[in-house]
Structure formats: structure tokens, C-alpha cells
C-alpha positions in Angstrom: 63.9 2.0 31.3 62.7 -0.7 29.0 63.7 -4.3 28.7 65.4 -5.4 25.5 64.6 -8.9 24.2 66.1 -10.9 21.4 63.5 -13.4 20.1 64.6 -16.1 17.7 62.3 -18.2 15.6 63.0 -21.1 13.2 60.3 -21.1 10.4 58.6 -24.5 9.8 59.1 -25.7 6.2 57.5 -23.4 3.7 56.3 -21.1 6.5 58.8 -18.2 6.4 56.3 -15.8 4.7 53.7 -16.7 7.4 56.3 -16.1 10.2 57.3 -12.8 8.8 53.6 -11.8 8.7 53.2 -12.7 12.4 56.3 -10.9 13.3 55.0 -7.8 11.5 51.9 -7.9 13.7 53.8 -8.5 17.0 55.1 -5.0 17.8 52.0 -3.0 16.7 49.9 -5.2 19.0 52.3 -4.9 21.9 52.6 -1.2 21.4 48.8 -0.7 21.3 48.6 -2.6 24.6 51.3 -0.5 26.1 53.7 -3.4 26.4 56.4 -2.4 23.9 58.2 0.9 23.4 58.4 2.8 20.2 62.1 2.0 19.8 62.6 0.6 16.3 63.0 -3.1 16.2 65.8 -4.9 14.3 64.9 -8.0 12.3 67.7 -10.3 11.1 68.3 -13.8 9.7 71.0 -16.3 10.8 73.0 -18.4 8.3 70.9 -21.4 9.3 67.6 -19.5 8.6 66.5 -18.5 12.0 64.7 -15.2 12.2 65.7 -12.9 15.1 64.0 -9.8 16.3 65.4 -7.3 18.8 62.7 -5.2 20.5 62.0 -3.4 23.7 59.3 -4.2 26.3 58.2 -1.2 28.4 58.7 -3.1 31.8 59.1 -6.5 33.4 55.4 -6.2 34.3 54.5 -5.8 30.7 56.3 -9.1 29.9 54.3 -10.8 32.7 51.0 -9.3 31.5 51.7 -10.5 28.0 51.5 -14.1 29.3 47.9 -13.6 30.3 46.5 -11.2 27.6 44.1 -12.9 25.2 45.3 -11.0 22.2 48.9 -11.8 22.9 48.1 -15.4 23.5 46.3 -15.5 20.1 49.4 -14.0 18.5 51.6 -16.7 20.1 49.2 -19.4 18.7 49.9 -18.0 15.2 53.7 -18.1 16.0 53.3 -21.8 17.0 51.6 -22.6 13.7 54.6 -21.4 11.6 57.7 -21.7 13.7 59.6 -23.1 16.6 61.2 -20.8 19.2 65.0 -21.0 19.2 67.5 -20.5 22.0 70.2 -18.0 21.2 72.9 -20.4 22.2 71.8 -22.8 19.4 72.5 -20.2 16.8 76.1 -20.5 15.6 76.6 -16.8 15.2 76.0 -16.3 18.9 79.3 -18.0 19.7 81.3 -15.5 17.6 83.0 -12.5 19.1 80.9 -10.2 17.0 77.7 -12.0 16.0 76.7 -10.8 12.6 73.4 -11.5 10.8 71.7 -10.7 7.5 69.3 -7.8 7.8 65.6 -8.5 7.0 63.2 -5.7 6.1 60.3 -5.3 8.6 57.5 -2.9 8.1 56.4 -3.0 11.7 59.4 -1.3 13.2 
């Protein structure tokens, strides 16, 4: 059974297109490395502009291996150039009974 993750990113000023490009590269890379499942991802935007992606890792071990894999580390460097990572509890929608977000198209799902 896989491990579902909700990743949240706040684009740096004028960097949302770059962030969306990095997000589009994320799952194809993780899938090629056997770290993510083929389950379609969900990409969404909060009212405050944070971009969230719901996706599935294959195992806890895959998550651990990602922290050491050079290609994944290079991808994370790209993320760092265009966004800040956001804790879910800082997104106002996360405090609602039924958190609802705007859908964002994502070709990598």
C-alpha cells in the first residue's frame, strides 16, 4: 500500500510558471525511479496562492531514498529556486471542515 502525501508550495514572486514546470517534472521522475505510484495526482491552489499536490509514494523506503538520490535532490534545488515549502496548518482552508481549493491543470498526472 502506498503513502499519500500533500505537498504545499508558495511560489516566489513572479515564479508560479517556474513552480508549475517543476511540479510537472516531479512525478514523472519519481515514477521512473520507482518511488511514486501511477495513481493520478491532484493539483490545486489555495485562496492565498499556495499550490498543493496530492500524490502517492510507493513506500516509506521510497521517501527515505528520495532524500539521497541525486536526481531528486537536483529537482528539490529547482523547487527551492522558485518557491517556499508551506505547512498545511498555515493554509486557511486546512482549518475548514471541508477544505476546498481551486483545481489546477497538471499534465504530469
